[in-house]
Structure formats: structure tokens, C-alpha cells
N, C-alpha and C positions, 0 to 999 in steps of 0.2 A: 826759896824754892820756887818751885813751880804751882800755881795754884792752878784746880780745878773748874770748880767755878764761885759765880759769883750771886746772891740775893739781895736786892733791897728790901728793903721793911722798914713799916714806918717811924714816925720821928727821927731820919735820916739816919739807921741800924742798918750795916750791912753782915751776911751770912757767909764766912768764907769757906769754901771747901778747898781741898789739897788731897793727893794722889793714896797718901796715908791715910784715910777716912779720918783725919782731923778735923774738926771745925770750930771754926772761934767765931766769935759776935764781935760789932766794932760798931763803936758806938762813935756817928763821926758830926754829930752835934759840936762841939767846942771847934773844932776844926773851922768847919764851915761857918762860925761866929767869927773867927779871931785869926784865919790863915785868909790874905787878900789873892793870894793862888784859888780861892773856892767861891770867890765873890759872886759868881756867877750861879752857882747851885742854891748862894745864899738868896738872889733874887728871882730865882724862878725854882722852888723847890720841886716842881712838876717834872725835871728833869732829870728828877735822883733815878726813880726807877728804870733808866737808858741806859744803866750801867752796863759795861764788858770787861772784855778783861785786852789788854795791850800788853806790848813789850814783852812780847812769846810766852804769855801768863804768866809774868813778873810781876805787873802790875795794874791797875783797877785803873778803868779811864772815862770818863765821858766825852758828849762834844765840846767843842771850841778846846780840846788841848786839855783838858782839866785832867789831873792823872795823880793818884796816889798811892805811894812804892808798896809792895808786899811784905818791904820790912817790916814797916809800922805796923803793918795789922799783925804780924805775925808776932814783935816785939810787943803790941797792945792790944792785942785780943782775947779776951775769955773766952777759955773753953769750954763749948757744947756741947749736946746730946739736940740733933736738929731733926725734923720729919717735918716734912713738905708737902704740897699737892698744888700742880699744875691744874687750878678747872678753868673752864671754857666759860661764855655770856649766856648761853642755854642753860647752863647746868647750873650758875649762882641762881637764876632767875626758880631752878627744880628746889634749890639749899633752903631758897626764902622763905620756901610754903613749910620748912620745918622747923624755922625761925623759933617755935615753943620748944623744942628739944636745948636741953643747955649744955650740949658739948656739938649741937650745929650752932646756935648763940655761938660761944666763947672763940668757934672754929671760923663764923663770918666776921666778926669782929680783929680775927688779929690776918683778914686778909688786905693783902696789899700788892695795886695790880694786878693779874692774873695768879697768882699766888695764894695759898694757905699756908699758916705756919702754925708748926704746933709741937708745946713742950715734950718732955719726957711724960712719957704716961697719956695725955690727949690725943696720943697719936693711935696712939693703942684702943684707946678707948672708940672713937672713929671712928675706925675703921673694921671695931666690931660692930657699931650700932649700923652702918653702912649694908655690912654685911649683913647683919639681921633682920633690913628692911629687906635686902633681894631676896632671902629663904624663904618669908611673909607672904610677899608682893609677887614672886612668879607668876605664880599661875592665876592668876586676875587678869577682870580682862578692861577693868576701868581704869581711870587716869592715877591708882593707885600705884601701878604696875612701873608707874615714870621711875621711882625714884628705885626700882632692882636693875633698867636698864640702867642707872645712873652709876650702880655701881660696875655692874660689868664694864662703861666707859672708864670708870675711875679708875678700877681696880690695877693696873700695869703703872697709872704713872702716881702709882704712892708710894713712897720715894722715905723711907726711913734710911741716915746715910753711918749708920753703927751696923755692922755685922753681927752685932749681936742678936740682935732684935728681928726675930722674925714673920715679921709683916711686910710682905711684898716691898723686899729689900732691893736693891738696887747692887749687883753682884759686881763688885770692881776690882779689875784686878791693877796693884796698887804699880806703877811704872810702866804697865805691857805695851806695846803697840808703839811703841819709839821705831822699831824697825819694818813698820810693816810697811809695804807695798801693794801696786795693782797695775792689771797689765792695760787697764783703760790711764790715759794721758788724762783725761779729764779728773776723776780719781784720784790718780797719782798727785795734780796738781793740789788739789782741795786738802789733801794728807798731808802736804810737803808746808802748807801754809796754816795749821790748826783752825781749818775749818771744819772740825769735829772731835768733840770730847773722847775721853779714854771710852774704850771696849767696856763694857755691861753685858749680861745677861738677865731673860727678860724673866726666866723660873731658875729656882737653885735643881742643879742638876743637868740642865741644858749643855750641849754642847755649842752652840749659838753665840757668838760674840754680835752684837749689834753697835755701832756706834751714830751717839749721839749728835743731832744737827745743830747747832750753835745757832745755828741764821732763821731755824725750825724753816729749813724749805729745800731742795735739792733729792738726791736719789738718796733710795736708802740705801746705807751699807753693810754689810752684815763678813764676817770670817771664821772659819773653821780653828784656823790653828794659832789667831794673833800674827799672821806675817801675809800670808796674798789675803786682798781686802776685792768684797764682790759686789759689784752695785746689782740690788734685786732686780731694777726692770731694764737692763741690757742683758743678765751674766744665766740671768732664770730662766729657764733649768737648763741651757744648751754650754753654760763654763762649766758647768758643776761634774766632777764623776758623778756615776752612779751611785757609790756609798754618799755620798754629799748628798745630792737629791732626794736620796731615802732620808738621813737622819734632817733637813731641809723640814720636807712635805710629814712628816713627825712634829717636827717641834712648830713649828708654823700653818697648820693644813689650812687657815683662812686668807693666807697671800698666798700660797700656791695656789688654791682656786681663784683668788683673786684672776691673778695671771690666766690661765688656765683659760678661765672666763668671758676675759678680756676679750 
């Protein structure tokens, strides 16, 4: 089964997500301790965070050709519900100022690399706390307004992988996108070489699907029909039909404004 994404956590834990929205928690500590193939991870645990998908997203790998078969994870992993949030360094600093809040303390203690992980219930509690800060500090002019802007920056990155949870979901279309194409040769190359994740929507009810950049750089790709893919920087607005442009301007006004102002 093809893996959608893999996230490293403390104590050699991996969270592995699949296209069917299934999430498995896999403890690698015994393998790293006893399997000579993983000796480099034992000697240099700091490289555990640099995990990636290999073998057409069917295996998990690190540098020096260290590879873990996805079949092992699927056979031995534990099903979990997983919430996660990628947080930038300046945002961690702002959260540290609120460390006395129990949910913030718990969240920061579950930080690994640039990610915070949440168990079921904790995710909703943290989201509601953050939203409450946003509402109560929105109109203030002093430093307390920083937490309000923190919410605005974070809300689109807060992800709950189970579609039953309606707080900032990543709306995944399982198996979608396998037949997508682009008229742009470079984008076509990216699509054919699995350089982008599955299409997802920013908000429930949107028409536009976005393709997650797994390298965290490069063009912003989107599609209206899970077939033809557009590059925001080179295709908007000239390559869009009037109907497509109207949809884009409605769903992504800030991006549209950025292009026109640029």
C-alpha cells in the first residue's frame, strides 16, 4: 500500500499516514537497537528527523540508504487518530510565553522537530484555546495581539487526519490525482516523479484542490478537476478560464491580490 506521509516523533516513533486516511503509529526503538541495518540511526539519533518516503512511497528511508519497508509498518503498526501542526521557530517562541496554560504545556512537550502531535481530544482543546485567544485579543494594540496573529498563521496548517473531526481538516481525496497532468513541462516532471503529495482542499466546500509540496519549496500547484494542474505563479490568471478565475478569486483572495500587487 502506498504511504501518503510519514512524521517522526520522540523516542523513535513514526506516524505513517495512508491515502485511505488510516494512520499507524510505529515504534522503531527495538529495530534500531537490535538490527545492524539501522546502526547509523543508533549512532546518530539526530538524523531520525530527516525521514522521507522512497520506493514510490512504499518504503520509508533516511540517508546512507537506510530503508524500512512499508509492509513492516502496516503489519506491526498500531492504528491511531493523529492531529499534528507544523510550527515555525517564531511561533514556538510565542507559544512559550503561554507555557503556563496546561494545553500549551502539553503541546510543547509533544514537539519533535518542527511538529507538534496531538492525541484525540487534545487537538480540539488546543484549537479551541487558540481560537479563544484570537477572539479575545483581536482588537488589542499591545503585545497580547501576537497570539491572535499566531492563530491566523496556524489555522490552515492545523491538520486532523480523520474526516470525522471537523476542526481544520485536511480534506483528502483517496487515490485522486494519479492521472493528473500539466501543460507545463516542469510541473509535469514534478507530477511524474512524486514530488508533490495528494491533492487537498483548504476549506470544506471549496472547489480548488492544492498539491502539497513535499520538498517545501517550488511552485504552488492547484487543480479544479483533479486532472489538469496549474502553477499559480505562471498560470494565474492567463491560463484559467473566466469561470476558473472567478472561483480562484473567491476561494483565494489573498493569493489573487498578491499576484496583482506583484
